[in-house]
ZAMARGU-4260 file (C-alpha; in steps of 0.2 Angstrom, whole numbers, plus 5000, padded with zeros to 4 digits):
<rodrens>
0) 5165/4798/4740 | 5153/4801/4725 | 5138/4811/4731 | 5126/4800/4721 | 5131/4784/4731
5) 5135/4791/4748 | 5128/4783/4763 | 5113/4792/4770 | 5113/4797/4788 | 5101/4791/4801
10) 5095/4810/4802 | 5091/4810/4784 | 5082/4793/4784 | 5072/4798/4799 | 5068/4815/4791
15) 5062/4807/4775 | 5052/4794/4784 | 5042/4808/4794 | 5035/4814/4777 | 5026/4797/4775
20) 5020/4797/4793 | 5012/4814/4790 | 5004/4809/4773 | 4998/4793/4780 | 4989/4800/4795
25) 4978/4808/4782 | 4978/4794/4768 | 4974/4780/4781 | 4960/4790/4787 | 4953/4793/4770
30) 4955/4774/4765 | 4947/4768/4782 | 4935/4781/4788 | 4930/4793/4773 | 4914/4783/4769
35) 4909/4781/4787 | 4912/4800/4790 | 4901/4805/4775 | 4887/4793/4779 | 4886/4792/4798
40) 4894/4808/4803 | 4890/4821/4789 | 4874/4812/4784 | 4876/4811/4765 | 4866/4797/4757
45) 4877/4781/4755 | 4875/4780/4736 | 4879/4798/4734 | 4894/4797/4745 | 4900/4782/4736
50) 4899/4791/4719 | 4909/4806/4727 | 4923/4794/4733 | 4924/4784/4716 | 4923/4800/4705
55) 4937/4809/4714 | 4947/4793/4715 | 4946/4792/4696 | 4952/4810/4694 | 4966/4806/4706
60) 4972/4790/4696 | 4970/4796/4678 | 4971/4815/4678 | 4980/4822/4694 | 4994/4808/4695
65) 5000/4807/4677 | 5000/4826/4675 | 5009/4828/4691 | 5022/4816/4686 | 5026/4825/4670
70) 5026/4842/4679 | 5038/4836/4693 | 5051/4829/4681 | 5051/4846/4673 | 5052/4856/4689
75) 5068/4867/4691 | 5072/4875/4707 | 5087/4878/4718 | 5080/4865/4730 | 5079/4852/4716
80) 5064/4844/4707 | 5055/4835/4721 | 5059/4843/4737 | 5050/4860/4733 | 5034/4852/4731
85) 5035/4845/4749 | 5038/4863/4755 | 5024/4871/4744 | 5011/4858/4749 | 5014/4856/4767
90) 5002/4869/4774 | 4988/4867/4760 | 4988/4848/4764 | 4985/4851/4782 | 4971/4865/4779
95) 4962/4854/4766 | 4963/4839/4777 | 4954/4849/4791 | 4941/4856/4778 | 4937/4838/4771
100) 4933/4832/4788 | 4923/4847/4794 | 4904/4847/4794 | 4896/4864/4790 | 4878/4865/4792
105) 4871/4864/4774 | 4857/4856/4765 | 4859/4839/4757 | 4864/4846/4740 | 4876/4859/4749
110) 4884/4845/4759 | 4887/4834/4743 | 4894/4849/4734 | 4905/4853/4749 | 4911/4835/4751
115) 4915/4834/4732 | 4925/4851/4732 | 4935/4848/4748 | 4939/4830/4743 | 4944/4834/4726
120) 4956/4848/4732 | 4963/4837/4745 | 4966/4823/4732 | 4975/4836/4721 | 4986/4842/4735
125) 4989/4824/4741 | 4995/4819/4723 | 5006/4835/4722 | 5014/4831/4738 | 5015/4812/4738
130) 5021/4809/4721 | 5036/4820/4722 | 5039/4813/4740 | 5039/4795/4733 | 5050/4800/4718
135) 5062/4809/4730 | 5067/4792/4737 | 5075/4788/4719 | 5086/4803/4719 | 5093/4804/4737
140) 5106/4791/4733 | 5111/4780/4719 | 5115/4766/4731 | 5102/4752/4730 | 5107/4745/4747
145) 5104/4762/4755 | 5087/4763/4746 | 5083/4747/4755 | 5087/4754/4771 | 5078/4771/4767
150) 5062/4761/4762 | 5063/4751/4779 | 5063/4768/4789 | 5049/4775/4778 | 5037/4760/4780
155) 5040/4759/4799 | 5033/4776/4799 | 5019/4771/4788 | 5015/4757/4800 | 5015/4769/4815
160) 5002/4780/4806 | 4992/4764/4801 | 4991/4759/4819 | 4986/4776/4825 | 4972/4777/4812
165) 4965/4759/4813 | 4967/4756/4831 | 4966/4773/4840 | 4957/4785/4829 | 4939/4781/4834
170) 4943/4782/4853 | 4952/4798/4850 | 4937/4805/4840 | 4926/4801/4855 | 4938/4808/4867
175) 4941/4825/4858 | 4923/4827/4854 | 4916/4823/4871 | 4905/4810/4862 | 4901/4821/4847
180) 4909/4812/4832 | 4907/4827/4821 | 4917/4838/4833 | 4929/4824/4837 | 4934/4822/4819
185) 4937/4840/4817 | 4948/4841/4832 | 4957/4825/4827 | 4960/4831/4810 | 4966/4848/4816
190) 4979/4839/4827 | 4985/4828/4812 | 4986/4843/4801 | 4997/4852/4813 | 5008/4837/4816
195) 5009/4833/4797 | 5014/4851/4792 | 5028/4851/4804 | 5034/4834/4798 | 5033/4839/4780
200) 5044/4854/4784 | 5057/4842/4793 | 5057/4831/4778 | 5061/4846/4766 | 5075/4853/4777
205) 5083/4836/4781 | 5085/4829/4764 | 5095/4833/4748 | 5093/4827/4730 | 5109/4820/4724
210) 5104/4811/4708 | 5102/4824/4694 | 5099/4821/4675 | 5114/4823/4664 | 5118/4841/4659
215) 5109/4846/4644 | 5096/4831/4645 | 5080/4836/4637 | 5065/4825/4632 | 5048/4828/4626
220) 5032/4821/4635 | 5031/4809/4620 | 5048/4802/4623 | 5045/4800/4641 | 5030/4790/4638
225) 5038/4779/4624 | 5052/4776/4636 | 5039/4770/4649 | 5030/4758/4639 | 5046/4750/4632
230) 5052/4747/4649 | 5049/4729/4653 | 5052/4730/4672 | 5040/4745/4673 | 5026/4735/4665
235) 5029/4721/4677 | 5029/4733/4692 | 5013/4742/4686 | 5004/4725/4685 | 5011/4719/4702
240) 5006/4735/4711 | 4988/4734/4705 | 4987/4715/4710 | 4995/4719/4727 | 4983/4733/4731
245) 4968/4723/4725 | 4972/4710/4738 | 4975/4724/4752 | 4958/4732/4748 | 4949/4716/4747
250) 4955/4708/4763 | 4956/4724/4772 | 4938/4728/4768 | 4931/4711/4771 | 4939/4708/4788
255) 4926/4718/4798 | 4913/4707/4790 | 4923/4691/4794 | 4923/4696/4813 | 4905/4701/4813
260) 4897/4687/4803 | 4909/4672/4802 | 4918/4671/4818 | 4909/4665/4833 | 4903/4679/4845
265) 4905/4669/4861 | 4923/4664/4856 | 4927/4682/4852 | 4921/4687/4869 | 4931/4674/4877
270) 4947/4679/4867 | 4946/4698/4872 | 4943/4693/4890 | 4958/4681/4891 | 4970/4693/4883
275) 4965/4706/4896 | 4958/4719/4884 | 4942/4723/4894 | 4952/4727/4909 | 4964/4738/4900
280) 4950/4748/4892 | 4942/4750/4909 | 4958/4756/4917 | 4961/4768/4903 | 4944/4775/4905
285) 4946/4777/4924 | 4963/4786/4921 | 4956/4799/4909 | 4941/4803/4921 | 4954/4804/4935
290) 4964/4817/4925 | 4948/4828/4923 | 4945/4822/4905 | 4929/4815/4898 | 4929/4797/4898
295) 4925/4787/4883 | 4915/4771/4881 | 4924/4758/4869 | 4911/4749/4859 | 4904/4734/4869
300) 4902/4721/4855 | 4915/4708/4855 | 4918/4709/4836 | 4923/4727/4837 | 4936/4724/4851
305) 4943/4708/4843 | 4945/4717/4827 | 4955/4731/4835 | 4966/4718/4843 | 4968/4709/4827
310) 4973/4724/4817 | 4985/4730/4830 | 4994/4713/4831 | 4995/4713/4812 | 5003/4730/4811
315) 5015/4727/4825 | 5022/4712/4817 | 5022/4720/4800 | 5035/4733/4808 | 5045/4718/4814
320) 5045/4711/4796 | 5051/4727/4789 | 5066/4726/4801 | 5071/4711/4792 | 5068/4717/4774
325) 5085/4726/4771 | 5095/4711/4777 | 5087/4699/4766 | 5086/4711/4751 | 5105/4715/4752
330) 5109/4696/4752 | 5096/4689/4740 | 5090/4704/4730 | 5074/4713/4731 | 5065/4703/4718
335) 5068/4686/4726 | 5066/4692/4744 | 5049/4700/4739 | 5043/4685/4730 | 5048/4673/4743
340) 5040/4683/4757 | 5024/4686/4747 | 5022/4668/4744 | 5023/4664/4763 | 5011/4678/4767
345) 4999/4671/4754 | 5000/4654/4762 | 4994/4662/4778 | 4979/4669/4769 | 4975/4652/4762
350) 4975/4645/4780 | 4960/4656/4784 | 4949/4644/4773 | 4952/4629/4786 | 4948/4638/4802
355) 4930/4635/4810 | 4921/4650/4818 | 4927/4646/4835 | 4946/4646/4830 | 4949/4664/4835
360) 4967/4661/4843 | 4972/4652/4827 | 4965/4667/4816 | 4975/4680/4826 | 4991/4669/4826
365) 4990/4666/4808 | 4987/4685/4804 | 5002/4689/4815 | 5013/4678/4804 | 5005/4685/4788
370) 5009/4703/4795 | 5027/4698/4798 | 5030/4690/4780 | 5020/4704/4772 | 5030/4717/4781
375) 5046/4711/4773 | 5038/4715/4756 | 5032/4732/4760 | 5047/4743/4758 | 5054/4732/4744
380) 5039/4737/4732 | 5044/4755/4732 | 5063/4752/4732 | 5060/4741/4716 | 5051/4755/4708
385) 5066/4767/4711 | 5077/4753/4704 | 5066/4754/4688 | 5070/4772/4687 | 5088/4768/4687
390) 5085/4754/4674 | 5077/4767/4663 | 5092/4779/4665 | 5104/4765/4662 | 5095/4759/4646
395) 5090/4775/4638 | 5103/4787/4645 | 5088/4798/4651 | 5081/4800/4668 | 5063/4803/4672
400) 5059/4797/4690 | 5042/4805/4694 | 5033/4799/4678 | 5038/4781/4683 | 5032/4783/4701
405) 5016/4792/4695 | 5012/4776/4685 | 5014/4766/4700 | 5003/4777/4711 | 4990/4776/4697
410) 4991/4757/4699 | 4989/4759/4717 | 4973/4769/4715 | 4967/4756/4702 | 4970/4742/4714
415) 4962/4750/4729 | 4947/4754/4718 | 4945/4737/4711 | 4948/4728/4728 | 4935/4740/4736
420) 4922/4736/4723 | 4925/4717/4725 | 4921/4718/4743 | 4903/4724/4739 | 4902/4713/4724
425) 4906/4697/4733 | 4894/4701/4747 | 4880/4704/4735 | 4884/4688/4726 | 4882/4678/4742
430) 4866/4687/4747 | 4872/4699/4760 | 4858/4711/4766 | 4864/4726/4777 | 4847/4728/4784
435) 4845/4710/4790 | 4848/4705/4808 | 4852/4687/4802 | 4861/4684/4786 | 4858/4671/4773
440) 4867/4654/4776 | 4879/4657/4761 | 4885/4674/4767 | 4897/4667/4780 | 4905/4655/4768
445) 4907/4669/4755 | 4916/4680/4768 | 4927/4665/4772 | 4931/4663/4754 | 4935/4681/4751
450) 4948/4683/4765 | 4956/4667/4760 | 4955/4660/4742 | 4949/4676/4733 | 4962/4687/4742
455) 4976/4675/4738 | 4973/4674/4719 | 4980/4692/4715 | 4995/4689/4727 | 4999/4672/4718
460) 4997/4681/4701 | 5010/4694/4707 | 5022/4680/4712 | 5021/4673/4695 | 5024/4690/4687
465) 5040/4691/4696 | 5048/4678/4684 | 5047/4691/4670 | 5055/4705/4681 | 5073/4706/4675
470) 5081/4716/4689 | 5088/4702/4700 | 5103/4704/4712 | 5117/4703/4699 | 5108/4716/4688
475) 5105/4728/4703 | 5124/4728/4705 | 5128/4730/4687 | 5116/4745/4685 | 5122/4753/4700
480) 5141/4752/4696 | 5138/4757/4678 | 5127/4772/4682 | 5140/4777/4696 | 5154/4777/4682
485) 5143/4788/4670 | 5139/4800/4684 | 5157/4802/4689 | 5162/4805/4671 | 5148/4818/4669
</rodrens>
């Protein structure tokens, strides 16, 4: 069997997926809690914290990511192009994650300088780790069916990390810090850093690069960039990545306001009581105290508890959806499966417009459906990007995997930045006042629009873009077969 298309073992798929679990324990914490950590734990002024996060985000998107793409494609080592970066960055990633969530006693300016320095270094190492890691998926095998399977394994690991961070991190912080959030964050990040370092090493030792550029291939930076901009499927995927992550950031950032200011507080309290959540938390607290540990007090307001359940249910059913992804993609092709599942997920978002504030059960049930359909799309986005790298090699007879993935990661960062900014802009446009105990009448309706119609528009635009994406199922098969023949001859 040709190495380039051989079936990957479960051991290699699991080993590869642990790298994404390790990275996302940190990445999800940054996305979800960095602003909270800076303002409420380290006590940096909110406007200054926002400037730090935005500035470093721009550095990551427009400097670190494209440069790393060019460097990774030109790396030569006995371990390959991409695997050595996972090895070299494993320990620095863990140490800088701990440093970024530490709270040394400094003046205001000292705290800002420390935050900027540690976040910048963490972003640099994150890119140096995650970009080669993502590109590695394109060179483990030339089999597109195996890539579908690999992506499914990978994104189950991502969902596990997302569940840990979004549902369990704050209770873990309170538990490990005995109520002190600063100490709790340090201890939690030390735990994640240790786990992550071990998982990255497992990824390095259990994977092998099989797709290598043809002997004697050499291309300039200029040629790589020209190949990129002339690649039609790449242009579609760049715009699609931006649009998808605009929606993810917009709806993800707005849900906390949706639960706090739109849904009825009494209906939320009834919901969490009916599902037995309060009894579960009380029983867990008694168990911890009985083990001699410090008990923790879950936030008592119903919106916080209901939001945690909402997030957990969505993540669980995303994992279920991921389990169906490969089966549909192998039968219908990645493009058509992605577009169909994204359309159904979008219809679920639009349904939020019709629900009154008391319809908590309908909201949660609809989000479960949304999670299932969106889960189908999750691994396919990155598998399609790996196919774009194959398309470039097939068309140009030159392979440059990392630069293609770097552009997609740049699109991811742009989408997250735009979507995050839209959250604040929409709230401001509808008169939201963070200091007010009662919001203006239009705020609730603005929030409802944001999580339904406004969040749906980028998804709908992405679905329309897929009509311009040429790599359907027949072309997937053609590219795979012709590249396999070329590699066999080489």
